[in-house]
C-alpha positions in Angstrom: 0.0 0.0 0.1 1.0 3.7 -0.5 1.6 4.2 3.3 4.2 1.5 3.4 5.7 3.0 0.1 5.7 6.3 1.8 7.9 5.1 5.0 10.4 3.4 2.5 11.0 5.2 -0.6 8.7 8.7 -0.4 10.3 9.9 -3.7 8.7 7.3 -5.8 5.4 8.2 -5.0 3.3 10.1 -7.8 0.0 12.1 -7.4 -1.7 9.1 -9.3 -0.7 6.7 -6.5 -2.5 8.9 -4.2 -5.7 8.8 -6.4 -5.2 5.0 -7.0 -5.1 4.4 -3.2 -8.3 6.3 -2.5 -10.1 4.8 -5.2 -9.2 1.2 -4.2 -10.3 2.0 -0.7 -13.6 3.4 -2.2 -14.4 0.4 -4.0 -13.5 -1.8 -0.9 -16.0 0.0 1.0 -18.4 -0.3 -1.7 -18.2 -3.8 -2.1 -18.4 -4.6 1.6 -21.6 -2.5 1.9 -23.2 -4.3 -1.0 -22.3 -7.5 1.0 -24.2 -6.4 4.1 -27.0 -5.4 1.9 -27.2 -8.9 0.1 -27.0 -10.4 3.4 -30.0 -8.6 4.5 -32.2 -9.9 1.6 -30.7 -13.4 2.4 -31.7 -13.1 6.1 -35.2 -12.2 5.2 -35.8 -15.9 4.3 -37.8 -18.1 6.8 -35.3 -19.7 9.4 -32.7 -17.1 8.8 -34.1 -14.0 10.3 -32.0 -14.1 13.6 -29.2 -12.3 11.8 -31.5 -9.3 10.8 -30.7 -7.4 13.9 -27.1 -7.7 13.8 -27.1 -6.3 10.4 -28.8 -3.1 11.0 -27.9 -0.4 13.4 -30.2 -0.2 16.4 -31.1 3.4 15.2 -32.0 2.4 11.8 -34.5 4.6 10.0 -37.2 3.2 7.8 -39.0 5.4 5.5 -41.9 3.7 3.8 -43.8 5.1 1.3 -46.9 7.1 1.5 -50.1 5.3 0.2 -48.9 2.0 1.6 -52.0 0.4 3.1 -50.1 -0.9 6.0 -47.2 0.2 7.5 -46.5 3.8 5.7 -44.3 6.2 7.4 -41.3 6.9 9.2 -39.7 4.5 11.7 -36.7 5.2 13.9 -35.2 2.5 15.8 -35.3 -1.4 15.5 -37.6 -1.5 18.0 -40.2 0.9 16.3 -39.4 -1.1 13.1 -40.5 -4.2 14.9 -43.5 -3.0 16.6 -45.1 -0.5 14.2 -44.0 -1.6 10.8 -43.3 -5.4 10.6 -45.8 -6.4 13.0 -48.7 -5.0 11.0 -47.0 -5.7 7.7 -46.6 -9.3 8.1 -50.0 -9.8 9.8 -51.7 -8.9 6.7 -49.0 -10.2 4.1 -47.3 -13.7 3.7 -44.5 -12.4 1.3 -40.8 -12.6 0.9 -38.7 -9.9 -0.7 -36.5 -11.0 -3.9 -33.5 -8.8 -4.5 -32.6 -9.4 -8.2 -30.2 -6.5 -8.8 -27.9 -4.3 -6.9 -26.6 -1.0 -7.3 -23.8 0.2 -4.9 -21.8 3.5 -4.8 -19.9 4.2 -1.6 -22.3 4.4 1.5 -25.6 3.9 -0.7 -26.8 0.6 -2.0 -29.9 0.4 -4.1 -31.8 -3.1 -4.4 -34.3 -3.7 -7.1 -36.4 -6.8 -6.8 -40.0 -8.2 -6.1 -42.3 -8.5 -3.4 -44.0 -12.1 -3.8 -46.4 -14.2 -1.8 -50.2 -13.5 -0.8 -52.2 -11.9 1.6 -53.0 -14.1 4.7 -56.6 -13.9 4.8 -57.9 -14.9 1.3 -54.6 -15.7 -0.2 -54.8 -13.1 -2.7 -51.3 -13.3 -4.8 -48.9 -10.3 -4.3 -46.1 -9.7 -7.0 -45.0 -6.2 -6.6 -41.7 -4.5 -7.8 -39.7 -2.7 -5.5 -36.5 -0.5 -5.0 -34.9 0.0 -1.8 -32.3 2.4 -1.1 -29.9 1.7 1.9 -27.5 3.7 3.6 -24.9 1.8 5.2 -22.2 3.1 7.8 -20.0 1.8 10.1 -20.7 -1.6 9.2 -24.5 -1.5 9.9 -27.4 -0.5 7.7 -28.6 2.8 8.8 -31.6 3.8 6.6 -34.1 2.6 4.2 -35.8 4.3 1.8 -38.4 2.1 0.2 -40.5 2.3 -3.0 -43.1 0.1 -4.4 -46.4 0.2 -6.2 -48.4 0.8 -3.5 -51.7 0.8 -5.7 -51.2 -2.8 -6.6 -50.7 -3.9 -2.8 -53.9 -2.0 -1.7 -55.9 -3.6 -4.5 -54.5 -7.1 -3.2 -55.5 -6.2 0.5 -58.9 -4.6 -0.8 -59.8 -8.1 -2.4 -58.6 -9.7 0.9 
């Protein structure tokens, strides 16, 4: 690394070396953050959810879209997410999140995919696209901004 070269032979360091070193650090950070977000979606599968708490900051923020018939709004902290969002969401829906594509840049990771399953009461099929924008800092998922087709979900729940 550049730090070692500075100690040994500082006169051989060029400006491009600093740039290359900085870019390599950003690339590593981006890759690590994408791995954490991928791990989140892997952990949403039944039987693997115990690791979800460890991936998210205790002070994680969820911003769910207005118009979402259940669980819309702003949630702060894991306890708030669990009590006010996830409880009502999974009480009404038996769904899982399938992340199909990830776009990562530094602290931000976008997951694109589908919410698939059914409503709990009448087993109305649910198949919705989603875009989740995650902010990852200090090794934890810090914020989720979620986007989905709220009208499709509202229609499925209305049939329920």
